[in-house]
C-alpha positions as protocol buffer text, in pm:
chain_id: "A"
residue {
  index: 1
  type: UNK
  ca { x: -8079 y: -2213 z: -4178 }
}
residue {
  index: 2
  type: UNK
  ca { x: -7736 y: -2137 z: -4035 }
}
residue {
  index: 3
  type: UNK
  ca { x: -7520 y: -1957 z: -4286 }
}
residue {
  index: 4
  type: UNK
  ca { x: -7181 y: -1783 z: -4281 }
}
residue {
  index: 5
  type: UNK
  ca { x: -7132 y: -1417 z: -4337 }
}
residue {
  index: 6
  type: UNK
  ca { x: -6905 y: -1344 z: -4632 }
}
residue {
  index: 7
  type: UNK
  ca { x: -6666 y: -1177 z: -4387 }
}
residue {
  index: 8
  type: UNK
  ca { x: -6447 y: -1261 z: -4092 }
}
residue {
  index: 9
  type: UNK
  ca { x: -6310 y: -1043 z: -3817 }
}
residue {
  index: 10
  type: UNK
  ca { x: -5948 y: -1054 z: -3712 }
}
residue {
  index: 11
  type: UNK
  ca { x: -5714 y: -830 z: -3518 }
}
residue {
  index: 12
  type: UNK
  ca { x: -5553 y: -572 z: -3739 }
}
residue {
  index: 13
  type: UNK
  ca { x: -5201 y: -675 z: -3821 }
}
residue {
  index: 14
  type: UNK
  ca { x: -5250 y: -1026 z: -3679 }
}
residue {
  index: 15
  type: UNK
  ca { x: -5321 y: -1360 z: -3841 }
}
residue {
  index: 16
  type: UNK
  ca { x: -5484 y: -1655 z: -3667 }
}
residue {
  index: 17
  type: UNK
  ca { x: -5147 y: -1826 z: -3644 }
}
residue {
  index: 18
  type: UNK
  ca { x: -5160 y: -2164 z: -3471 }
}
residue {
  index: 19
  type: UNK
  ca { x: -5498 y: -2090 z: -3315 }
}
residue {
  index: 20
  type: UNK
  ca { x: -5799 y: -2184 z: -3525 }
}
residue {
  index: 21
  type: UNK
  ca { x: -6046 y: -1904 z: -3590 }
}
residue {
  index: 22
  type: UNK
  ca { x: -6334 y: -1901 z: -3342 }
}
residue {
  index: 23
  type: UNK
  ca { x: -6680 y: -1951 z: -3492 }
}
residue {
  index: 24
  type: UNK
  ca { x: -6925 y: -1683 z: -3379 }
}
residue {
  index: 25
  type: UNK
  ca { x: -7299 y: -1744 z: -3415 }
}
residue {
  index: 26
  type: UNK
  ca { x: -7501 y: -1422 z: -3429 }
}
residue {
  index: 27
  type: UNK
  ca { x: -7878 y: -1361 z: -3435 }
}
residue {
  index: 28
  type: UNK
  ca { x: -7981 y: -1200 z: -3764 }
}
residue {
  index: 29
  type: UNK
  ca { x: -8170 y: -927 z: -3581 }
}
residue {
  index: 30
  type: UNK
  ca { x: -7864 y: -827 z: -3374 }
}
residue {
  index: 31
  type: UNK
  ca { x: -7586 y: -858 z: -3627 }
}
residue {
  index: 32
  type: UNK
  ca { x: -7504 y: -486 z: -3616 }
}
residue {
  index: 33
  type: UNK
  ca { x: -7464 y: -494 z: -3238 }
}
residue {
  index: 34
  type: UNK
  ca { x: -7254 y: -809 z: -3263 }
}
residue {
  index: 35
  type: UNK
  ca { x: -7036 y: -659 z: -3534 }
}
residue {
  index: 36
  type: UNK
  ca { x: -6980 y: -350 z: -3316 }
}
residue {
  index: 37
  type: UNK
  ca { x: -6886 y: -571 z: -3021 }
}
residue {
  index: 38
  type: UNK
  ca { x: -6635 y: -778 z: -3218 }
}
residue {
  index: 39
  type: UNK
  ca { x: -6488 y: -474 z: -3388 }
}
residue {
  index: 40
  type: UNK
  ca { x: -6436 y: -301 z: -3053 }
}
residue {
  index: 41
  type: UNK
  ca { x: -6286 y: -624 z: -2919 }
}
residue {
  index: 42
  type: UNK
  ca { x: -5985 y: -582 z: -3149 }
}
residue {
  index: 43
  type: UNK
  ca { x: -5850 y: -312 z: -2913 }
}
residue {
  index: 44
  type: UNK
  ca { x: -5874 y: -536 z: -2606 }
}
residue {
  index: 45
  type: UNK
  ca { x: -5546 y: -676 z: -2465 }
}
residue {
  index: 46
  type: UNK
  ca { x: -5680 y: -1034 z: -2486 }
}
residue {
  index: 47
  type: UNK
  ca { x: -5752 y: -996 z: -2858 }
}
residue {
  index: 48
  type: UNK
  ca { x: -5388 y: -1095 z: -2906 }
}
residue {
  index: 49
  type: UNK
  ca { x: -5493 y: -1446 z: -2797 }
}
residue {
  index: 50
  type: UNK
  ca { x: -5846 y: -1461 z: -2942 }
}
residue {
  index: 51
  type: UNK
  ca { x: -5881 y: -1206 z: -3219 }
}
residue {
  index: 52
  type: UNK
  ca { x: -5969 y: -1411 z: -3524 }
}
residue {
  index: 53
  type: UNK
  ca { x: -6337 y: -1496 z: -3582 }
}
residue {
  index: 54
  type: UNK
  ca { x: -6554 y: -1664 z: -3843 }
}
residue {
  index: 55
  type: UNK
  ca { x: -6900 y: -1509 z: -3838 }
}
residue {
  index: 56
  type: UNK
  ca { x: -7227 y: -1698 z: -3889 }
}
residue {
  index: 57
  type: UNK
  ca { x: -7583 y: -1586 z: -3829 }
}
residue {
  index: 58
  type: UNK
  ca { x: -7905 y: -1763 z: -3737 }
}
residue {
  index: 59
  type: UNK
  ca { x: -8280 y: -1705 z: -3708 }
}
residue {
  index: 60
  type: UNK
  ca { x: -8442 y: -1673 z: -3362 }
}
residue {
  index: 61
  type: UNK
  ca { x: -8644 y: -1991 z: -3422 }
}
residue {
  index: 62
  type: UNK
  ca { x: -8324 y: -2195 z: -3457 }
}
residue {
  index: 63
  type: UNK
  ca { x: -8208 y: -2145 z: -3100 }
}
residue {
  index: 64
  type: UNK
  ca { x: -8365 y: -2184 z: -2756 }
}
residue {
  index: 65
  type: UNK
  ca { x: -8206 y: -2015 z: -2454 }
}
residue {
  index: 66
  type: UNK
  ca { x: -8301 y: -2018 z: -2087 }
}
residue {
  index: 67
  type: UNK
  ca { x: -8134 y: -1926 z: -1757 }
}
residue {
  index: 68
  type: UNK
  ca { x: -8029 y: -2219 z: -1537 }
}
residue {
  index: 69
  type: UNK
  ca { x: -7887 y: -2278 z: -1191 }
}
residue {
  index: 70
  type: UNK
  ca { x: -7853 y: -2059 z: -884 }
}
residue {
  index: 71
  type: UNK
  ca { x: -7687 y: -1776 z: -1074 }
}
residue {
  index: 72
  type: UNK
  ca { x: -7924 y: -1802 z: -1370 }
}
residue {
  index: 73
  type: UNK
  ca { x: -7650 y: -1860 z: -1622 }
}
residue {
  index: 74
  type: UNK
  ca { x: -7759 y: -1848 z: -1983 }
}
residue {
  index: 75
  type: UNK
  ca { x: -7769 y: -2190 z: -2152 }
}
residue {
  index: 76
  type: UNK
  ca { x: -7870 y: -2239 z: -2514 }
}
residue {
  index: 77
  type: UNK
  ca { x: -7960 y: -2532 z: -2739 }
}
residue {
  index: 78
  type: UNK
  ca { x: -8001 y: -2545 z: -3113 }
}
residue {
  index: 79
  type: UNK
  ca { x: -8341 y: -2666 z: -3230 }
}
residue {
  index: 80
  type: UNK
  ca { x: -8189 y: -2836 z: -3532 }
}
residue {
  index: 81
  type: UNK
  ca { x: -8053 y: -3190 z: -3494 }
}
residue {
  index: 82
  type: UNK
  ca { x: -7752 y: -3076 z: -3699 }
}
residue {
  index: 83
  type: UNK
  ca { x: -7632 y: -2852 z: -3419 }
}
residue {
  index: 84
  type: UNK
  ca { x: -7297 y: -2679 z: -3481 }
}
residue {
  index: 85
  type: UNK
  ca { x: -7226 y: -2727 z: -3110 }
}
residue {
  index: 86
  type: UNK
  ca { x: -7234 y: -3105 z: -3147 }
}
residue {
  index: 87
  type: UNK
  ca { x: -6938 y: -3107 z: -3383 }
}
residue {
  index: 88
  type: UNK
  ca { x: -6573 y: -3140 z: -3288 }
}
residue {
  index: 89
  type: UNK
  ca { x: -6514 y: -2785 z: -3410 }
}
residue {
  index: 90
  type: UNK
  ca { x: -6285 y: -2546 z: -3221 }
}
residue {
  index: 91
  type: UNK
  ca { x: -6421 y: -2353 z: -2927 }
}
residue {
  index: 92
  type: UNK
  ca { x: -6734 y: -2166 z: -3022 }
}
residue {
  index: 93
  type: UNK
  ca { x: -6846 y: -1821 z: -2924 }
}
residue {
  index: 94
  type: UNK
  ca { x: -7225 y: -1805 z: -2923 }
}
residue {
  index: 95
  type: UNK
  ca { x: -7364 y: -1453 z: -2909 }
}
residue {
  index: 96
  type: UNK
  ca { x: -7727 y: -1495 z: -2803 }
}
residue {
  index: 97
  type: UNK
  ca { x: -7999 y: -1236 z: -2847 }
}
residue {
  index: 98
  type: UNK
  ca { x: -8123 y: -1238 z: -2488 }
}
residue {
  index: 99
  type: UNK
  ca { x: -8169 y: -965 z: -2230 }
}
residue {
  index: 100
  type: UNK
  ca { x: -8183 y: -1204 z: -1936 }
}
residue {
  index: 101
  type: UNK
  ca { x: -7952 y: -1463 z: -1793 }
}
residue {
  index: 102
  type: UNK
  ca { x: -7587 y: -1433 z: -1697 }
}
residue {
  index: 103
  type: UNK
  ca { x: -7309 y: -1489 z: -1951 }
}
residue {
  index: 104
  type: UNK
  ca { x: -7176 y: -1843 z: -1934 }
}
residue {
  index: 105
  type: UNK
  ca { x: -6856 y: -2006 z: -2048 }
}
residue {
  index: 106
  type: UNK
  ca { x: -6742 y: -2366 z: -2077 }
}
residue {
  index: 107
  type: UNK
  ca { x: -6420 y: -2504 z: -2228 }
}
residue {
  index: 108
  type: UNK
  ca { x: -6584 y: -2508 z: -2573 }
}
residue {
  index: 109
  type: UNK
  ca { x: -6849 y: -2238 z: -2562 }
}
residue {
  index: 110
  type: UNK
  ca { x: -6922 y: -1885 z: -2447 }
}
residue {
  index: 111
  type: UNK
  ca { x: -7283 y: -1771 z: -2430 }
}
residue {
  index: 112
  type: UNK
  ca { x: -7349 y: -1400 z: -2381 }
}
residue {
  index: 113
  type: UNK
  ca { x: -7589 y: -1133 z: -2505 }
}
residue {
  index: 114
  type: UNK
  ca { x: -7499 y: -976 z: -2838 }
}
residue {
  index: 115
  type: UNK
  ca { x: -7552 y: -643 z: -2663 }
}
residue {
  index: 116
  type: UNK
  ca { x: -7295 y: -733 z: -2396 }
}
residue {
  index: 117
  type: UNK
  ca { x: -6989 y: -520 z: -2335 }
}
residue {
  index: 118
  type: UNK
  ca { x: -6633 y: -571 z: -2449 }
}
residue {
  index: 119
  type: UNK
  ca { x: -6538 y: -594 z: -2080 }
}
residue {
  index: 120
  type: UNK
  ca { x: -6780 y: -884 z: -2031 }
}
residue {
  index: 121
  type: UNK
  ca { x: -6642 y: -1063 z: -2335 }
}
residue {
  index: 122
  type: UNK
  ca { x: -6293 y: -1013 z: -2194 }
}
residue {
  index: 123
  type: UNK
  ca { x: -6390 y: -1179 z: -1866 }
}
residue {
  index: 124
  type: UNK
  ca { x: -6534 y: -1481 z: -2050 }
}
residue {
  index: 125
  type: UNK
  ca { x: -6237 y: -1507 z: -2287 }
}
residue {
  index: 126
  type: UNK
  ca { x: -6022 y: -1498 z: -1973 }
}
residue {
  index: 127
  type: UNK
  ca { x: -6180 y: -1829 z: -1873 }
}
residue {
  index: 128
  type: UNK
  ca { x: -6077 y: -1982 z: -2207 }
}
residue {
  index: 129
  type: UNK
  ca { x: -5721 y: -1871 z: -2134 }
}
residue {
  index: 130
  type: UNK
  ca { x: -5723 y: -2045 z: -1794 }
}
residue {
  index: 131
  type: UNK
  ca { x: -5818 y: -1755 z: -1565 }
}
residue {
  index: 132
  type: UNK
  ca { x: -6065 y: -1825 z: -1284 }
}
residue {
  index: 133
  type: UNK
  ca { x: -6335 y: -1611 z: -1120 }
}
residue {
  index: 134
  type: UNK
  ca { x: -6199 y: -1411 z: -827 }
}
residue {
  index: 135
  type: UNK
  ca { x: -6541 y: -1340 z: -674 }
}
residue {
  index: 136
  type: UNK
  ca { x: -6730 y: -1588 z: -455 }
}
residue {
  index: 137
  type: UNK
  ca { x: -6838 y: -1874 z: -677 }
}
residue {
  index: 138
  type: UNK
  ca { x: -7186 y: -2018 z: -627 }
}
residue {
  index: 139
  type: UNK
  ca { x: -7179 y: -2345 z: -429 }
}
residue {
  index: 140
  type: UNK
  ca { x: -7257 y: -2550 z: -741 }
}
residue {
  index: 141
  type: UNK
  ca { x: -6938 y: -2420 z: -907 }
}
residue {
  index: 142
  type: UNK
  ca { x: -6723 y: -2375 z: -597 }
}
residue {
  index: 143
  type: UNK
  ca { x: -6759 y: -2731 z: -465 }
}
residue {
  index: 144
  type: UNK
  ca { x: -6586 y: -2901 z: -758 }
}
residue {
  index: 145
  type: UNK
  ca { x: -6338 y: -2620 z: -825 }
}
residue {
  index: 146
  type: UNK
  ca { x: -6222 y: -2572 z: -467 }
}
residue {
  index: 147
  type: UNK
  ca { x: -6180 y: -2947 z: -421 }
}
residue {
  index: 148
  type: UNK
  ca { x: -5947 y: -2961 z: -722 }
}
residue {
  index: 149
  type: UNK
  ca { x: -6184 y: -3081 z: -992 }
}
residue {
  index: 150
  type: UNK
  ca { x: -6104 y: -2811 z: -1248 }
}
residue {
  index: 151
  type: UNK
  ca { x: -6273 y: -2783 z: -1588 }
}
residue {
  index: 152
  type: UNK
  ca { x: -5965 y: -2605 z: -1718 }
}
residue {
  index: 153
  type: UNK
  ca { x: -5624 y: -2490 z: -1590 }
}
residue {
  index: 154
  type: UNK
  ca { x: -5630 y: -2234 z: -1310 }
}
residue {
  index: 155
  type: UNK
  ca { x: -5355 y: -1983 z: -1376 }
}
residue {
  index: 156
  type: UNK
  ca { x: -5456 y: -1700 z: -1142 }
}
residue {
  index: 157
  type: UNK
  ca { x: -5610 y: -1875 z: -840 }
}
residue {
  index: 158
  type: UNK
  ca { x: -5469 y: -2146 z: -613 }
}
residue {
  index: 159
  type: UNK
  ca { x: -5655 y: -2311 z: -328 }
}
residue {
  index: 160
  type: UNK
  ca { x: -5526 y: -2429 z: 11 }
}
residue {
  index: 161
  type: UNK
  ca { x: -5696 y: -2609 z: 298 }
}
residue {
  index: 162
  type: UNK
  ca { x: -5489 y: -2423 z: 556 }
}
residue {
  index: 163
  type: UNK
  ca { x: -5385 y: -2067 z: 627 }
}
residue {
  index: 164
  type: UNK
  ca { x: -5053 y: -2160 z: 787 }
}
residue {
  index: 165
  type: UNK
  ca { x: -4768 y: -2380 z: 663 }
}
residue {
  index: 166
  type: UNK
  ca { x: -4428 y: -2490 z: 780 }
}
residue {
  index: 167
  type: UNK
  ca { x: -4127 y: -2344 z: 601 }
}
residue {
  index: 168
  type: UNK
  ca { x: -4078 y: -2671 z: 414 }
}
residue {
  index: 169
  type: UNK
  ca { x: -4444 y: -2684 z: 307 }
}
residue {
  index: 170
  type: UNK
  ca { x: -4437 y: -2322 z: 194 }
}
residue {
  index: 171
  type: UNK
  ca { x: -4124 y: -2369 z: -15 }
}
residue {
  index: 172
  type: UNK
  ca { x: -4282 y: -2669 z: -190 }
}
residue {
  index: 173
  type: UNK
  ca { x: -4603 y: -2471 z: -241 }
}
residue {
  index: 174
  type: UNK
  ca { x: -4405 y: -2179 z: -390 }
}
residue {
  index: 175
  type: UNK
  ca { x: -4249 y: -2408 z: -649 }
}
residue {
  index: 176
  type: UNK
  ca { x: -4594 y: -2530 z: -761 }
}
residue {
  index: 177
  type: UNK
  ca { x: -4746 y: -2184 z: -813 }
}
residue {
  index: 178
  type: UNK
  ca { x: -4844 y: -2103 z: -1173 }
}
residue {
  index: 179
  type: UNK
  ca { x: -4680 y: -1763 z: -1115 }
}
residue {
  index: 180
  type: UNK
  ca { x: -4372 y: -1913 z: -945 }
}
residue {
  index: 181
  type: UNK
  ca { x: -4129 y: -1726 z: -1173 }
}
residue {
  index: 182
  type: UNK
  ca { x: -4279 y: -1391 z: -1070 }
}
residue {
  index: 183
  type: UNK
  ca { x: -4203 y: -1450 z: -698 }
}
residue {
  index: 184
  type: UNK
  ca { x: -3830 y: -1428 z: -637 }
}
residue {
  index: 185
  type: UNK
  ca { x: -3831 y: -1573 z: -282 }
}
residue {
  index: 186
  type: UNK
  ca { x: -4069 y: -1810 z: -105 }
}
residue {
  index: 187
  type: UNK
  ca { x: -4065 y: -1585 z: 201 }
}
residue {
  index: 188
  type: UNK
  ca { x: -4274 y: -1333 z: 3 }
}
residue {
  index: 189
  type: UNK
  ca { x: -4573 y: -1567 z: 37 }
}
residue {
  index: 190
  type: UNK
  ca { x: -4624 y: -1531 z: 412 }
}
residue {
  index: 191
  type: UNK
  ca { x: -4522 y: -1398 z: 752 }
}
residue {
  index: 192
  type: UNK
  ca { x: -4326 y: -1611 z: 999 }
}
residue {
  index: 193
  type: UNK
  ca { x: -4494 y: -1661 z: 1336 }
}
residue {
  index: 194
  type: UNK
  ca { x: -4334 y: -1708 z: 1679 }
}
residue {
  index: 195
  type: UNK
  ca { x: -4393 y: -2084 z: 1664 }
}
residue {
  index: 196
  type: UNK
  ca { x: -4208 y: -2113 z: 1331 }
}
residue {
  index: 197
  type: UNK
  ca { x: -4522 y: -2151 z: 1123 }
}
residue {
  index: 198
  type: UNK
  ca { x: -4582 y: -1919 z: 826 }
}
residue {
  index: 199
  type: UNK
  ca { x: -4911 y: -1731 z: 796 }
}
residue {
  index: 200
  type: UNK
  ca { x: -5007 y: -1720 z: 429 }
}
residue {
  index: 201
  type: UNK
  ca { x: -5048 y: -1381 z: 266 }
}
residue {
  index: 202
  type: UNK
  ca { x: -4815 y: -1128 z: 105 }
}
residue {
  index: 203
  type: UNK
  ca { x: -4774 y: -757 z: 178 }
}
residue {
  index: 204
  type: UNK
  ca { x: -4967 y: -514 z: -40 }
}
residue {
  index: 205
  type: UNK
  ca { x: -4786 y: -398 z: -351 }
}
residue {
  index: 206
  type: UNK
  ca { x: -4601 y: -718 z: -441 }
}
residue {
  index: 207
  type: UNK
  ca { x: -4678 y: -1031 z: -642 }
}
residue {
  index: 208
  type: UNK
  ca { x: -4732 y: -1323 z: -408 }
}
residue {
  index: 209
  type: UNK
  ca { x: -5042 y: -1456 z: -233 }
}
residue {
  index: 210
  type: UNK
  ca { x: -5348 y: -1237 z: -187 }
}
residue {
  index: 211
  type: UNK
  ca { x: -5676 y: -1373 z: -54 }
}
residue {
  index: 212
  type: UNK
  ca { x: -5983 y: -1375 z: -281 }
}
residue {
  index: 213
  type: UNK
  ca { x: -6339 y: -1490 z: -221 }
}
residue {
  index: 214
  type: UNK
  ca { x: -6349 y: -1764 z: -487 }
}
residue {
  index: 215
  type: UNK
  ca { x: -6396 y: -2045 z: -233 }
}
residue {
  index: 216
  type: UNK
  ca { x: -6593 y: -1847 z: 26 }
}
residue {
  index: 217
  type: UNK
  ca { x: -6884 y: -2095 z: 14 }
}
residue {
  index: 218
  type: UNK
  ca { x: -6662 y: -2400 z: 78 }
}
residue {
  index: 219
  type: UNK
  ca { x: -6558 y: -2440 z: 444 }
}
residue {
  index: 220
  type: UNK
  ca { x: -6186 y: -2462 z: 520 }
}
residue {
  index: 221
  type: UNK
  ca { x: -6079 y: -2386 z: 165 }
}
residue {
  index: 222
  type: UNK
  ca { x: -5889 y: -2065 z: 93 }
}
residue {
  index: 223
  type: UNK
  ca { x: -5832 y: -1908 z: -248 }
}
residue {
  index: 224
  type: UNK
  ca { x: -5535 y: -1689 z: -339 }
}
residue {
  index: 225
  type: UNK
  ca { x: -5437 y: -1482 z: -642 }
}
residue {
  index: 226
  type: UNK
  ca { x: -5096 y: -1333 z: -724 }
}
residue {
  index: 227
  type: UNK
  ca { x: -5180 y: -960 z: -726 }
}
residue {
  index: 228
  type: UNK
  ca { x: -5327 y: -731 z: -457 }
}
residue {
  index: 229
  type: UNK
  ca { x: -5540 y: -515 z: -686 }
}
residue {
  index: 230
  type: UNK
  ca { x: -5886 y: -600 z: -816 }
}
residue {
  index: 231
  type: UNK
  ca { x: -5883 y: -747 z: -1166 }
}
residue {
  index: 232
  type: UNK
  ca { x: -6135 y: -807 z: -1447 }
}
residue {
  index: 233
  type: UNK
  ca { x: -6170 y: -1166 z: -1320 }
}
residue {
  index: 234
  type: UNK
  ca { x: -6320 y: -1022 z: -1001 }
}
residue {
  index: 235
  type: UNK
  ca { x: -6526 y: -741 z: -1159 }
}
residue {
  index: 236
  type: UNK
  ca { x: -6547 y: -764 z: -1536 }
}
residue {
  index: 237
  type: UNK
  ca { x: -6587 y: -388 z: -1583 }
}
residue {
  index: 238
  type: UNK
  ca { x: -6242 y: -315 z: -1437 }
}
residue {
  index: 239
  type: UNK
  ca { x: -6053 y: -210 z: -1746 }
}
residue {
  index: 240
  type: UNK
  ca { x: -5694 y: -284 z: -1646 }
}
residue {
  index: 241
  type: UNK
  ca { x: -5550 y: -634 z: -1699 }
}
residue {
  index: 242
  type: UNK
  ca { x: -5240 y: -705 z: -1488 }
}
residue {
  index: 243
  type: UNK
  ca { x: -4932 y: -764 z: -1700 }
}
residue {
  index: 244
  type: UNK
  ca { x: -4877 y: -1087 z: -1509 }
}
residue {
  index: 245
  type: UNK
  ca { x: -5215 y: -1222 z: -1624 }
}
residue {
  index: 246
  type: UNK
  ca { x: -5123 y: -1153 z: -1985 }
}
residue {
  index: 247
  type: UNK
  ca { x: -4794 y: -1335 z: -1932 }
}
residue {
  index: 248
  type: UNK
  ca { x: -4967 y: -1633 z: -1769 }
}
residue {
  index: 249
  type: UNK
  ca { x: -5215 y: -1651 z: -2057 }
}
residue {
  index: 250
  type: UNK
  ca { x: -4951 y: -1699 z: -2324 }
}
residue {
  index: 251
  type: UNK
  ca { x: -4953 y: -2051 z: -2472 }
}
residue {
  index: 252
  type: UNK
  ca { x: -4656 y: -2261 z: -2369 }
}
């Protein structure tokens, strides 16, 4: 039977504040690994946003997990009809005791191995904060996302159906960017061509528009992020989070 631990984990020196503590469901057999993961998480830069947890543990017979889809993402279902995931509770972090399947996040749930890394947890928490994958999405995910049907806000990736714009179009596009305030002039977003059109793309070393592979599987759709360097939303084991991403993640 699902039961709470008599402890909770929260960032040192921080209270939950306006954000409700996240419920974490942990397999009994892996609770030490899970505790180590959540303790190490307190040093992560995103712990400022999600650093307060309520811990619960469960028996292996209470949960069924299996990989699904092209990328074999890990999906889990509780065997009990009184599933905690069926409630209107705040977003849940489910730490599953599985060695197979790829970590999966949705607006209300993260599923990942209890033996997963802090870097992997950071990537999935990034999704909760509105940050999008910067690698090529599988077609089943890319089709809705790249056509504008987002499951959640997209703070770090924008999508266009063209690689050139007029000056008027580019100025309007600049004003709609989630990172608009970090780009002082619209001209930083492209290079003017002889015919007066602007080729999208910023020079290396500045915040602007930098191509990423997010929509590579969707013809005539182009994805752009604000920074030139690789980030943890492209490869989760990259340890450095751009300051801009931390700024974009702050609740408004």
